C-alpha positions as CSV (number, residue, x, y, z in Angstrom):
1,M,216.5,47.7,142.0
2,T,218.5,47.0,145.4
3,P,219.4,43.8,146.4
4,Q,216.9,43.6,149.3
5,H,213.7,44.5,146.7
6,G,215.0,41.5,144.6
7,T,215.0,39.1,147.5
8,A,211.6,40.0,149.1
9,P,209.4,38.3,146.3
10,T,211.2,34.8,147.0
11,T,211.6,35.0,151.0
12,R,207.7,35.9,151.3
13,T,207.1,32.6,148.7
14,T,209.1,30.4,151.3
15,R,207.1,32.1,154.4
16,T,204.4,31.4,152.7
17,E,205.3,27.7,151.6
18,A,206.5,27.1,155.4
19,L,203.5,28.4,156.6
20,A,201.2,26.0,154.5
21,E,202.9,23.0,155.5
22,R,202.6,23.9,158.9
23,V,198.6,24.6,158.4
24,W,198.7,21.0,156.5
25,E,200.0,19.3,159.1
26,A,198.0,20.8,161.8
27,V,194.7,20.3,159.6
28,M,195.7,16.4,159.2
29,A,196.2,16.1,162.6
30,L,192.7,17.9,163.2
31,D,194.8,20.5,165.4
32,E,192.3,23.3,164.8
33,P,194.3,25.4,167.2
34,A,197.6,25.0,166.2
35,A,196.3,26.1,162.3
36,V,194.5,28.9,164.3
37,R,197.9,29.9,165.8
38,A,199.8,29.4,162.9
39,V,197.8,32.3,161.0
40,V,197.4,34.5,163.5
41,Q,201.5,34.5,164.5
42,A,202.3,34.9,160.3
43,L,199.9,37.8,160.5
44,D,201.7,39.0,163.8
45,D,204.6,38.3,161.8
46,R,203.3,40.9,159.3
47,L,202.9,38.5,156.6
48,D,200.7,39.5,154.0
49,P,197.0,38.3,154.4
50,E,196.1,37.9,151.4
51,A,198.5,35.8,150.4
52,V,197.7,33.7,154.1
53,L,194.7,33.4,152.3
54,L,195.2,32.7,149.1
55,D,198.5,30.9,149.0
56,V,197.9,28.7,152.2
57,I,194.6,28.4,153.2
58,G,193.7,27.6,149.4
59,P,196.1,25.4,148.6
60,V,195.6,23.6,151.8
61,Q,191.8,23.3,151.1
62,G,192.9,22.1,147.5
63,R,195.1,19.3,148.9
64,V,192.7,17.7,151.1
65,G,190.1,17.2,147.9
66,E,193.3,15.6,146.4
67,E,193.9,13.1,149.3
68,W,190.2,12.4,149.2
69,A,189.7,11.4,146.0
70,A,193.1,9.2,146.5
71,N,191.5,7.7,149.0
72,R,194.3,8.7,151.7
73,I,191.7,10.1,154.0
74,T,188.0,9.6,154.6
75,V,185.1,11.5,153.8
76,A,185.1,12.7,157.5
77,Q,188.3,13.4,157.8
78,E,187.8,15.7,154.6
79,H,184.8,17.6,156.6
80,A,186.9,18.0,159.8
81,A,189.4,19.4,157.7
82,T,187.1,21.7,155.5
83,A,185.6,23.4,158.8
84,I,189.3,23.9,160.4
85,N,190.3,25.9,157.2
86,D,187.0,27.6,157.7
87,R,188.0,28.4,161.0
88,A,191.4,29.6,160.4
89,V,189.7,31.8,157.6
90,A,187.2,33.3,160.4
91,A,190.5,34.0,162.9
92,L,192.4,35.5,159.9
93,A,188.9,37.9,159.0
94,L,189.4,39.4,162.9
95,H,193.2,40.0,163.2
96,P,193.9,43.7,162.8
97,A,196.3,43.4,159.6
98,A,192.8,42.0,157.6
99,R,190.9,44.9,159.2
100,T,190.0,47.9,156.0
101,E,187.0,50.6,156.1
102,P,185.1,49.9,153.2
103,H,185.9,52.7,150.4
104,R,184.4,51.1,147.4
105,G,180.8,50.1,146.8
106,R,178.7,47.1,147.9
107,I,179.1,42.9,146.1
108,T,177.4,40.3,147.1
109,V,179.0,36.9,147.7
110,A,177.1,33.6,147.5
111,C,177.2,30.2,146.3
112,V,174.8,28.6,143.5
113,D,171.9,26.9,145.3
114,G,172.8,23.4,145.8
115,E,176.1,24.2,146.0
116,W,178.4,22.9,149.3
117,H,181.2,23.8,148.6
118,A,181.9,27.1,150.6
119,L,185.0,27.8,151.1
120,P,186.0,29.4,147.8
121,A,183.1,31.8,147.8
122,R,184.3,32.6,151.6
123,L,188.5,33.6,150.4
124,L,186.8,35.9,148.0
125,A,184.4,37.7,150.4
126,E,187.5,38.1,152.3
127,V,190.1,39.3,149.6
128,L,187.3,41.9,148.9
129,R,187.0,43.2,152.3
130,M,190.5,43.4,152.5
131,R,190.4,45.3,149.6
132,G,188.0,48.1,150.8
133,W,184.5,46.8,149.3
134,R,181.3,46.4,151.6
135,V,180.3,42.1,151.0
136,D,177.8,40.5,151.9
137,Y,178.8,36.7,152.2
138,L,175.3,34.9,151.9
139,G,177.4,31.4,152.2
140,A,176.2,27.7,150.7
141,Q,173.2,26.7,148.6
142,V,171.3,30.2,148.3
143,P,168.3,29.7,146.5
144,T,167.4,32.2,143.9
145,P,164.6,33.9,145.1
146,H,166.1,34.5,149.1
147,L,169.0,36.2,146.8
148,L,166.8,38.2,144.7
149,A,164.9,39.2,147.8
150,H,169.0,40.3,149.6
151,L,169.4,42.5,145.7
152,H,166.0,44.2,146.4
153,R,167.0,45.3,149.5
154,T,170.8,46.0,149.6
155,G,170.8,46.8,145.8
156,P,175.2,46.1,145.3
157,D,177.0,47.0,142.0
158,A,177.5,43.3,141.6
159,V,176.8,39.5,142.2
160,A,179.8,37.4,142.7
161,L,178.5,34.0,142.2
162,S,180.4,30.9,143.1
163,S,180.1,26.7,142.2
164,S,182.6,23.9,142.3
165,V,180.4,21.6,140.9
166,P,179.0,21.5,137.4
167,T,176.2,19.7,137.8
168,R,174.8,23.1,139.5
169,L,175.0,24.8,136.1
170,P,171.7,25.1,134.8
171,T,170.7,26.3,138.4
172,A,173.6,29.0,138.2
173,H,172.0,29.7,134.5
174,A,168.8,30.7,135.9
175,T,170.2,32.4,138.8
176,I,172.5,34.5,136.6
177,T,169.3,35.6,134.4
178,A,167.4,36.4,137.6
179,C,169.8,38.8,139.0
180,Q,170.4,40.8,135.9
181,A,166.7,40.7,135.1
182,V,166.7,43.0,138.5
183,G,169.5,44.8,136.9
184,T,172.7,43.0,138.7
185,P,175.4,42.4,137.3
186,V,176.7,38.7,137.6
187,I,180.7,37.6,138.1
188,V,181.1,34.0,138.3
189,G,183.9,32.0,139.4
190,G,184.6,28.2,140.4
191,A,185.9,25.0,138.5
192,A,181.5,24.5,137.9
193,F,182.0,27.1,135.2
194,G,184.9,25.0,133.0
195,P,188.6,25.8,131.8
196,G,188.7,29.6,130.9
197,G,185.6,30.3,131.9
198,R,183.9,28.2,128.9
199,Y,180.7,27.6,131.0
200,A,180.8,31.1,131.8
201,R,180.0,33.0,128.5
202,L,177.4,30.2,127.4
203,L,175.5,30.8,130.2
204,G,175.6,34.6,129.7
205,A,177.8,35.9,132.6
206,D,178.5,39.4,132.9
207,A,182.3,38.2,133.8
208,W,184.3,35.2,135.0
209,A,187.0,35.1,136.8
210,P,189.6,32.3,137.1
211,D,190.6,32.6,141.2
212,A,190.1,35.7,143.7
213,R,193.2,37.5,142.9
214,T,191.5,37.7,139.5
215,A,187.7,38.5,140.5
216,A,189.2,41.1,143.2
217,D,191.7,42.8,140.3
218,D,188.6,43.4,137.4
219,L,186.5,44.6,140.0
220,A,188.6,47.0,141.3
221,R,189.2,48.1,137.4
222,G,185.4,49.5,137.4
223,P,182.1,48.5,137.5
224,L,180.9,45.4,135.2
225,P,178.5,46.8,132.9
226,Q,174.9,46.8,133.3
227,P,172.9,43.9,131.9
228,R,171.1,45.0,129.1
229,P,167.0,44.2,129.4
230,G,166.7,40.3,127.8
231,H,170.6,39.9,128.0
232,Q,170.3,36.5,128.5
233,M,167.4,34.1,128.3
234,I,167.5,30.8,129.5
235,D,165.9,29.6,126.2
236,D,168.9,31.2,124.2
237,L,170.6,27.9,124.2
238,P,169.1,26.3,120.7
239,H,170.2,22.9,121.6
240,L,167.5,22.7,124.8
241,K,164.5,22.7,122.3
242,D,165.2,19.1,121.8
243,Q,164.0,18.4,125.2
244,E,166.5,15.8,126.0
245,Y,168.1,17.7,128.9
246,T,164.6,18.2,130.6
247,L,163.4,14.5,130.1
248,V,166.7,13.0,130.8
249,A,167.3,14.9,134.4
250,R,163.4,14.3,135.0
251,S,163.8,10.5,134.7
252,R,166.9,10.3,136.7
253,P,165.7,8.0,139.4
254,R,163.9,5.7,137.2
255,L,167.1,5.0,134.6
256,V,168.7,4.7,137.8
257,R,166.8,1.9,139.5
258,E,166.5,0.1,136.1
259,V,170.3,0.0,135.2
260,L,171.1,-1.2,138.7
261,V,169.0,-3.9,138.2
262,E,170.2,-4.7,134.4
263,L,173.8,-4.3,135.4
264,E,173.7,-7.4,137.7
265,D,173.3,-9.3,135.0
266,A,176.2,-7.4,132.3
267,Y,178.2,-7.2,135.7
268,P,177.9,-10.5,137.7
269,A,180.1,-9.4,140.6
270,L,177.5,-7.0,141.3
271,R,175.4,-9.8,142.7
272,D,178.0,-10.3,145.7
273,Y,178.0,-6.2,146.7
274,T,177.2,-5.4,150.1
275,D,174.2,-3.3,151.1
276,V,176.6,-0.5,151.2
277,Q,178.4,-0.7,148.1
278,R,175.2,-1.3,146.3
279,E,174.1,1.8,147.4
280,R,177.4,3.5,146.3
281,T,177.1,2.2,142.7
282,A,173.7,3.6,143.1
283,E,174.7,7.1,144.2
284,D,177.6,6.7,140.9
285,L,174.9,5.8,138.7
286,S,173.3,8.7,139.7
287,H,176.0,11.0,139.2
288,I,176.8,9.6,135.7
289,V,173.3,10.2,135.0
290,E,173.5,14.0,136.1
291,F,176.6,14.8,134.7
292,L,175.2,13.8,131.7
293,A,172.2,16.1,131.9
294,T,174.3,18.6,132.7
295,A,176.2,17.8,129.3
296,L,173.4,17.9,127.9
297,Y,172.5,21.6,129.0
298,T,175.9,22.8,127.9
299,G,175.9,20.6,124.5
300,D,179.9,19.8,125.7
301,E,180.4,16.2,125.7
302,E,183.6,16.8,127.5
303,L,181.9,17.7,130.7
304,F,180.9,14.3,130.8
305,C,183.9,12.6,129.6
306,G,186.0,14.4,132.3
307,F,183.7,13.5,134.9
308,L,183.7,9.7,133.8
309,L,187.8,9.5,134.1
310,W,187.8,11.3,137.3
311,T,185.3,8.6,138.9
312,A,187.5,5.8,137.1
313,D,190.5,7.7,138.9
314,V,188.1,7.5,142.2
315,L,186.7,3.8,141.9
316,N,190.7,2.6,141.6
317,A,191.5,4.4,144.7
318,R,189.5,2.9,146.2
319,R,190.4,-0.8,144.7
320,V,186.5,-0.7,143.2
321,P,186.7,-2.1,139.5
322,A,186.0,0.5,137.4
323,A,185.2,-1.7,134.6
324,S,181.6,-1.5,135.4
325,L,181.5,2.4,134.1
326,L,181.6,0.2,130.5
327,P,178.5,-1.6,130.9
328,A,176.1,0.9,132.7
329,L,177.0,3.4,129.9
330,T,175.7,0.5,127.4
331,L,173.1,0.2,129.5
332,L,171.9,3.7,130.1
333,R,172.2,4.4,126.1
334,R,169.9,1.2,125.2
335,R,167.8,3.1,127.3
336,L,167.9,6.2,125.9
337,G,167.9,5.3,122.5
338,D,165.4,7.6,121.4
339,F,168.0,10.7,122.6
340,P,170.5,11.1,119.8
341,R,172.4,13.6,121.3
342,A,172.2,11.7,124.9
343,C,173.5,8.4,123.3
344,A,176.1,10.4,121.6
345,V,177.6,11.8,124.9
346,L,177.7,8.3,126.3
347,R,179.5,6.8,123.6
348,A,181.9,9.4,123.5
349,G,182.7,8.7,127.7
350,A,182.7,5.1,126.8
351,A,185.0,5.5,124.1
352,R,187.6,8.1,126.3
353,L,187.5,5.3,129.0
354,T,188.4,2.5,126.7
355,R,191.4,4.5,125.3
356,R,192.6,5.5,128.6
357,D,192.5,1.6,129.8
358,V,194.2,0.6,126.2
359,A,196.7,3.2,127.0
360,R,197.2,2.1,130.1
361,T,197.6,-1.7,129.9
362,A,200.4,-0.9,127.2
363,E,202.8,1.1,129.8
């Protein structure tokens, strides 16, 4: 290997890191023209378009999420930053360096119904286009009947289904099953499907990929296996036969109302909350019940525990006492006393929160 070849990867990495910092600064300044100019100039200078997508724009968007969680930017800033990143992707897609004539098959890329985080799916769609696929990108929260109508009309080789929020997993399961029922294999990706794609396997997806590059590589190796008739049905999850998931999910509005009232006695500081603070507390309770229901659907208490720990961090970053989470879990457990799996998940979550608080106090 010549010295020139040996230094090329390092040079490209340095260039992408520098570009990522420029785009980040533009995004934080809400300067869309500067972000787009930086991306276009990099392409003019022959930086690999796929690297710009996945090593610059993708990480910048991830950093935006981290800044929001740490309470260093507002929701409005987060939305504006996401819109800028989306415009940067659009500018890249129109650049001659990123244009490739389709010479493979056809892929439909869509987000699960109710999933608003569309940028990961958009990145995958553009990577697939650059690699020669004909791509139908359907965007955020695609209702399953609309997706199926599109599949009947276009007959793609596969569906790439994206979801970032775990509470969309029951919907993802129904969508996967429906796509397979019409003979279209499904590859899934996104944070919702868990570490190592654990929920992708549980829900019967034909393939899972941890990122856009891997998904594109896997699809390039050959067609996904055609789904077998009855390949995976929703009723194939035996733990759902106890109906706990269905009953908890349907009772979420009532549970939130009742626990919010009882929480004032268990956590007196709540009585002094403003209307806005009470509204946000109700939203937090609603998310807790929704994640509890999803943990019941997947049969995995770790999904719920991980959400609780993340929520505690977000609350602490906003100087909102996370201590109210424990009494809320206790009240929920009392309300759900006839649901043994739900109570076990709530106990596990409370134990994880308590252990972490003890560990942090000891530090």
